[in-house]
C-alpha positions as CSV (number, residue, x, y, z in Angstrom):
1,M,-0.3,0.1,-0.1
2,K,1.4,3.2,-1.1
3,L,1.7,5.8,2.0
4,T,-0.3,9.0,1.6
5,D,0.4,12.8,2.5
6,L,-1.5,12.5,5.6
7,Q,0.4,9.4,7.2
8,I,3.4,11.3,6.6
9,K,2.6,14.0,8.4
10,N,0.9,12.6,10.9
11,A,3.8,10.1,11.9
12,K,5.7,11.2,15.3
13,T,8.6,9.4,16.8
14,Q,7.4,6.9,19.3
15,E,7.3,7.2,23.0
16,N,10.6,4.7,23.7
17,G,12.4,7.0,21.1
18,K,13.5,4.2,18.7
19,P,13.1,4.9,14.6
20,F,10.7,3.1,12.9
21,K,10.2,2.9,9.1
22,L,6.9,3.5,6.7
23,Y,7.1,1.1,4.0
24,D,6.2,3.1,0.3
25,G,7.0,-0.3,-1.9
26,N,9.7,-1.7,-4.0
27,G,12.7,-1.0,-1.1
28,L,11.3,2.5,-0.5
29,Y,10.8,3.5,2.8
30,L,10.2,6.7,5.3
31,L,12.6,6.4,8.3
32,V,11.1,8.4,11.2
33,N,13.2,9.1,14.2
34,H,13.5,12.3,16.9
35,A,15.3,14.0,14.4
36,G,13.2,14.2,11.3
37,K,11.9,12.0,8.3
38,Y,13.9,10.7,5.8
39,W,13.6,8.7,2.7
40,R,15.6,5.7,2.3
41,Y,16.0,3.3,-0.4
42,D,17.1,-0.7,-0.1
43,Y,18.3,-2.1,-3.5
44,Q,20.4,-5.3,-4.5
45,L,22.4,-5.3,-7.4
46,K,23.4,-8.8,-8.8
47,G,25.7,-10.6,-6.8
48,C,25.9,-7.9,-4.3
49,K,24.6,-7.4,-0.9
50,R,21.9,-5.1,-0.3
51,K,22.5,-1.1,0.2
52,T,20.7,1.7,1.7
53,L,20.7,4.8,-0.4
54,A,19.9,8.0,1.9
55,I,17.7,10.1,-0.8
56,G,16.7,12.9,1.3
57,K,14.8,14.5,4.2
58,Y,10.8,14.9,4.1
59,P,9.3,17.6,3.3
60,V,12.1,19.2,1.1
61,I,11.4,16.0,-1.0
62,P,8.0,15.6,-1.2
63,L,5.5,12.6,-1.4
64,A,4.6,14.0,-4.9
65,G,8.3,13.5,-5.9
66,R,7.7,9.9,-5.3
67,N,4.3,9.0,-7.3
68,G,3.2,12.3,-8.7
69,K,3.8,14.1,-11.7
70,S,7.3,15.0,-11.3
71,G,8.2,11.0,-10.6
72,A,10.7,11.3,-13.1
73,Y,13.1,12.9,-11.0
74,W,12.9,10.2,-8.5
75,D,14.0,7.4,-11.0
76,I,17.0,10.0,-12.2
77,Y,17.9,10.6,-8.5
78,L,17.9,6.8,-8.0
79,V,19.5,5.7,-10.9
80,A,22.6,8.6,-10.4
81,N,23.3,7.7,-7.1
82,I,23.3,3.9,-7.5
83,C,25.5,4.2,-10.1
84,S,27.8,6.2,-8.3
85,A,27.9,4.1,-5.3
């Protein structure tokens, strides 16, 4: 199930202070901790270990960038960062 803007805005840190993840699908998730909300992407290239790409902080990188009209921005950003890793 895809994340909604309302889910993200309502996400608060847990009382015990532990960070948690809101999954969006296909390796993309929002990490919520005491310092803020961060987009992360888990991926694995063939024959390699799984890696995590730090995309940016929400709301600097908005939800619309993930699934809205500017979705091409996310594709280009992910490819550029994975290839340079």
